[in-house]
N, C-alpha and C positions, 0 to 999 in steps of 0.2 A: 452134842455138847452144848452147856451151858453159855446163857447169856444174858451180860449185863447190859438193862436196860434203865434209861435215865427219861422223867419225864417234869420236864417242869407245871407249875401253875398246876399241882397234884394235889391242892385240900379240895376243890370243889370242882361242879360242872365237870366238861367233857374230858377235863386233865383228870378229876379223882376216875371218872367211868374207865376212861382209856387205863389208867393203873391196874384197875381192878380185875380186865382184862389180858390186862399183860403175865398178871401176876403167876406165870407157868411153873409147876414143882421143876424145882434142879437152878432156876433163871434164879438172876441176881437183879431185885425190881430195887431202883431208889429215884423216890418220890422229894419233888422239892416245892415249898410251897410259900409264902407270907405269913399266915395266919400260925403260930403253935400248936391252938389247940386243935386245930382242922389237920395239918399235917402231920402230928405225931399219931391222931386218933387212924386216920388213913393207913399209916405203915403200920401201926400197931395191929389193924385186921387184915391184912395182906402179909404181914410175916417181912417186911421191906425196911430196909436204909430208909433214913429221912434226914434233910438237910433243910435251912431257912434261909430266905434269901428274900430281900425289899428288891425290884427292880428301879425304884426309884431312888438306889441308892449305888453307883458303880461301883463303889469300893465292897461291896457287901455280892456283889457279882464275882468280884476276882477272889474273893476268899473263895467265895462257892467254886471256881474253876479249880482253885489249888487244892483244894478237899478232895475234889472228884481225880486230879490227878492222882496226889497221894493214895489213895485209897482202890483207884481203881485201874488195873493195868491193860486191861481188856475195854473197849464201850463199842458195844454193839450196833446200840440205838441210842439216838438223842431227838428227844421230842421237846423244840421248843413250842411248848403251848400258852405261856403264860401271857395275861395280856389285858385289855379293858378297853373300854370306852369313859371316856372321862367328860366332866363338865368343864366348868370355865378354865384358862389357859391358867397352868401352874407350873413353873420354872422349879425342876429339880435341886439340889442341894449341887448338883454336877454342872446343872445350869445350860440345861437340855428341857423342853419343851414337854412335859410329862409324858403324854401319851405317846408320844415319838421317842424316848427312850425307852418305855417300859415293853413298848409293843417290838420295837424292831433295835435299837442301840444295844440293850440290854442284850438280848439272844443274839446279835452280832457278836458281842463283844465276848459272850461264853462260847460262843459258836471256835471264835479266833483264837481266846486262850487253849483252848481243847486240841487244836488244829491238828497238830504232829500224833496225841491219843488216835485221833479218829483215823486219820488217814495208813495208821499203822494195822488199825484193828480192821480197815474195810469198813467203816462206818456207816450205817443210810442217819441221816438228818432231816426230820420232819418237822418243816415250819407250818403251823397253824395260820392260815390269812383269813379271809372271809369275802362275800361276796362284794363288799362295801367295798374294794377296790375298784369295783367298775360303778357304783352308783355314787358314792360318796366323794371319792379321791378329786381332791384339785392341787396335783402334784407339781410343786417348783423344787425343782432342784436347787434351786438359790436361797430357797428360804424352809428350810427342812425345820427349825424350830417354830415356823409360825412367827415369825416376830414382825412380818408386816400385815397377814391376812391370817384371822382365826377364827375359824367355828369348832365345836365338838364333833360333830358328824366329820367332817373333812380332814380333822386331823385323826380321826380313825382309818378313814379312807385312807388318806396318804400314807398312814400307816402299813395297812393292809396289802397297799400295794408295794410298798416296801418290803415286805416281806418274801414276795413272789419276786421280785426285782434280786435280794437276795439270795432268792432259792438258786436262780438262773445264773448267777454269777459265780456264786459257791460250785455248781457243777462243773462250767467253763474252766474256772482255776484249778479245782484238786478233783476233780472226777479223774481223769488220767493217772492219779495217785491213790486212788481209794473208796473216796469221801461218793455215797451218793444221797442226793438231795431232791427232795420232793416238798409243794407246796399241797397245801388243802383248806377247800371250806366245808367247816364244818355241818352248816345249814343254821336253820334260828333254831336255839338250842334255850330250853328251859335253867335259864343256872344264872348267877350272881354276878357276871359278870358287869352289867350294867349300874352294879352300884354307887360307881363313885360318878354314875353320867348325870345329867340336864333332869328336870323333870317330866318333859315330855317323852326322852328315851326311857326312863324310869315306867312311868305309864303303859308305854311300849310291853314292856315287862312286867307286868303286872301281874297276879296270881292267876289274875282271868282271861289274860291275854295267853298266859302260860301253857292255858288247857289245850291251846290249838296247835303248840310249837313243838319240836323234836326231843324225846328225850335225851339227857345227858349220854347214856350207852348209844342211841340213835347217830347222835353227835360223832361219839367218839368212832365210829364204826369204819372211817376211812382213816383216819390214823394208826389201827390196829390193823388194819388189811396192809397199807404200808411198810408198816414197823414188822408182818410176821411174812411178809410173801418176798417172792424174789425180782427186785432190780433187774432191768434190762430183759426180765422175761415176762412176768406179769403186769411191772409197769414202766413205762418212762424216765430215766434222771432225768430231771430239771424241769418239770411239768408240774401243771398247777391241775389241782385232781378237785371234784364235788361228786359224792355217790358213787366213787371205784371209777370214774371216766375222767379222761383229761376235759377242761372245763374251760371256757372262754372268759380269758380274764381283761381286764384293761388294757388296750392298743400300747400304750406305757411301757408294758412288762414283757412287750417282744423285741425291747428296743436294746440290743446287746451296748448302746454307746450308754444308757441312761444308767443302766445295770452298772454299767465297768465305775462309770462317775459317784454314783450312788455309793458303791462299795468303799472305793479312795477316801469320801468325804467322811463316810463314816467310820475310818480305822482313824481318820485323823480326828474327830472328833472325842473318840473314848481311846487316844493316845494306844494304837498297836499297828504294827508294821502289817 
């Protein structure tokens, strides 16, 4: 039976690598990216459908969701992979801190807008997190937009922790209705995700440093494994993975009250029920 697989952030890095690895004959692959040129090139090379969406603008996320609902009656896999680490604090057109919106609020909105289709399709939802959730996060549920305290690294760590909390709560709320969710850490991958960050982070991801990092294909391995194996048999729904194994996350990731509160506040921030 053919499957429909959607990968966001698919114009570069592990998203592009995952798309290539998930381009099975007979399946419908859908790639989503911000760059018209790179997204179109990936789609053409893989004979995939493609959509453009800049996650700094939630109106574009809503438009993307509407297009996906119109064109795909069945969605088997949604890989929420778009994201990145930013530099100085910026506020989006929607009024939210950019790192938090791109990495968490936008995929949260996309997933919730698609929820009826995802549950009916018994979909797998995969959220790309990072080990930064443990080492960088300074999570404050009352300061999600980092208005009182901001650093680029903490903002990224907070967003990556939010990805895991979202995964846990998504599984709790919708697991019995057909959705299975997982988050994963891809490893330290040689990619362009730090392009908008501060110079120390860019230096860490310089051409020399990249020689010692994982390839995008290696980083995409766990995503592809989650997308192509059997939840409940090969992996545990609601968990956070690294190298195909359950990984230790920030202790806050295991607090169900924080996960519920983050969901409710995120829903209010993006105006969904």
